[in-house]
N, C-alpha and C positions, 0 to 999 in steps of 0.2 A: 671852435678855438678863436675865431675872429671876434666873437662877442666877449669872450674872456679877456683877450688881449685889449680890446677896446675899453672894457671896464677898468682893467688894471692901469693902462697907460693914460687914459683920459683923466683919471683922478689925480695923477701925479704930474703929467706934462701937458702937452697940447691935446686937443681933442683928436682922437683917432677915428677916421672915417673909413669904412670899408664898402659902403655903397654911396652912390652920388645922386644928389638931387640938384639939378642945374641951379646955380646961384647960391647953393648952401655952403660951399667950401670957403672957409675963412683963411686968411694968410697964415695963421698959426696952426692950421690943421695939418695932420699927416694923413695922406690918402694911401690906402693899401688896395691894390687892384691887380688884375691879371696882366700879363705881358702885352696882350693885344686889345685890351679894353680901354676905353676912354682916351684914345690916341690924340684927340683934339684938346685934351685938358692941358691948360697952361698953368702950371703950379710948380713951385720950387721944391715942394716936399712930398714927392710921390715915390712909393715903393712898388715896384712891379715885379711880380713873381711869375715864373714860367708856368707853374701849376700850383693850385691851392692844395692839392693832394700832397705835394712835397713840402708845404709850408709847415715849419715847426716853430715852437715858441722861441727856440734859440736863434733861428734864422730871422724871425720877425724882430726880436730884440736887437740883434746885430744890425739889421737894416735901420731900425729906429735910432739906435745909438749913433750910427753913421750920420744920419740926418741931423740929430740934435747936437752931437759933440764932435763931428768930424771923423776922419778916417781912423779906424782902430786896427788897421791891418798889421801894424808892427807892435801893437800893445799886447802885453801879457798881463791879464788880471788874475790875481790870486785872492781868494776869499778865505778867511779864517773864522770859524765859529768856535770861540774860546769856551773853555769849561774843563771839567774833569776829563771828559772825552772831547777831543778837538777834531772838528771837521775841517778838511781842506778841499778846496775846489779850484781848478785851474782852467781859465778860459783864454784861448789864444786864437786870434783871427776870427772871433765870433763863435768858435766851436769849443765844446767841453773836451779837454784833452786828458783830464785826470781828476779823480776824487778819491779821498781816503779818509779814514778816521783813526785817531791815535789816542792812547793814554800815556804814552811816553813822549815827552816833548823833544828830547834829543833825536829820537827816531823820526819824529815829524820833520824836524829841520833837515836831517840827512835825506829823507825821501824827497822833500821839496827841492833841495839842492840838486839831487840827481835828475829829477824831472825837468827842472829849468835848464840844465845843461844841454838837453836835447832840443830845446827850442831856440830859434834864431829871432829873438825879439829885439826891438829897438828901444822899447820902454817897458819897465816892470813897475806895476802898481800892486802893492799888497794891502788889502783892505781887511781890517780886523774888526769884528763885531764888538759892540760896546758892552755886551753882557758878560757873564762868566765870573763876576765878582773877583775873588782872590786869585783866580787863574789868569786874569788879563795881564797883570804886570809882568810875571815871569815870561809869558808868551811874547809880549811886546818886546821885552828886553832881548830875548833870544833871536827873534826875527830881525830886530834893529841891528844887533851885533853881526848877524850873518849876512843880511841883505841890504842894510841901510846905505852902503856905499854904491850899490848897483841899482837900487830902485827907490821908489817913494812909498812910504808907509802912511796909511790913513786909518783913522778910527771912524767907524760907520755905525749909525743907529741900526740895530738889528731887530727892531720890533717887527713882529709877524714874519720872520724868516724861517722859522722851524715848522715847515709843513712837509710831511712825509710823501715821497713819490716812490712808486714801485721801482725797485732796482737800486735804490740808494737809501742810506740811512738818513734820518732827519738832520744829523750833524753835517753830512755831506751836502744835502740839499740846501741847508741854511748857509753853508759856505759859498755855494754857487750864487745864491741870492745876494749875499753880502758883497761878493765880487762885483756885482752889477750896480751897486749903489755908490753914490758919491759921499765922501766923508771929509773929515778935517785932517789935514796933513800934519804928521808928527815932525817935530823939528830936530 
């Protein structure tokens, strides 16, 4: 997993280092290491995990997002994969708290409203994928009408987000990937 994370993140952000060669760590690097390893390392961007066995891609991304973008503890991220079938993914405090897929847009909004009521978030960011052609506009309109006053809506480039993962539909997985990308805010 460390190699996959390194490949994914190094291509988009800073270089992600999971092993150390003295003198090879740059200021822009993110170092991922065990809790008791490299205690003498003086670097601002170190993620220490108690056990690499407990390391998941979600916990890794949460830690990296915290380093790159600050504390996300009060932020609720919602990803929307638009289309005839809409995927929804909710990430709160770095954890996946819900995913669903819908063909009925009104049921989608109702489900999302009910799920968000259960979360004590400080900031709501709804990120909508740029694909979905004729389905984007009605979805954006519904979400803006329902959540525009309580959260921020963004359009996100959804290229390469539809990868199937066991246990979730490709729409739900795409929504989770969309939630973790930065986009252009809708006004």
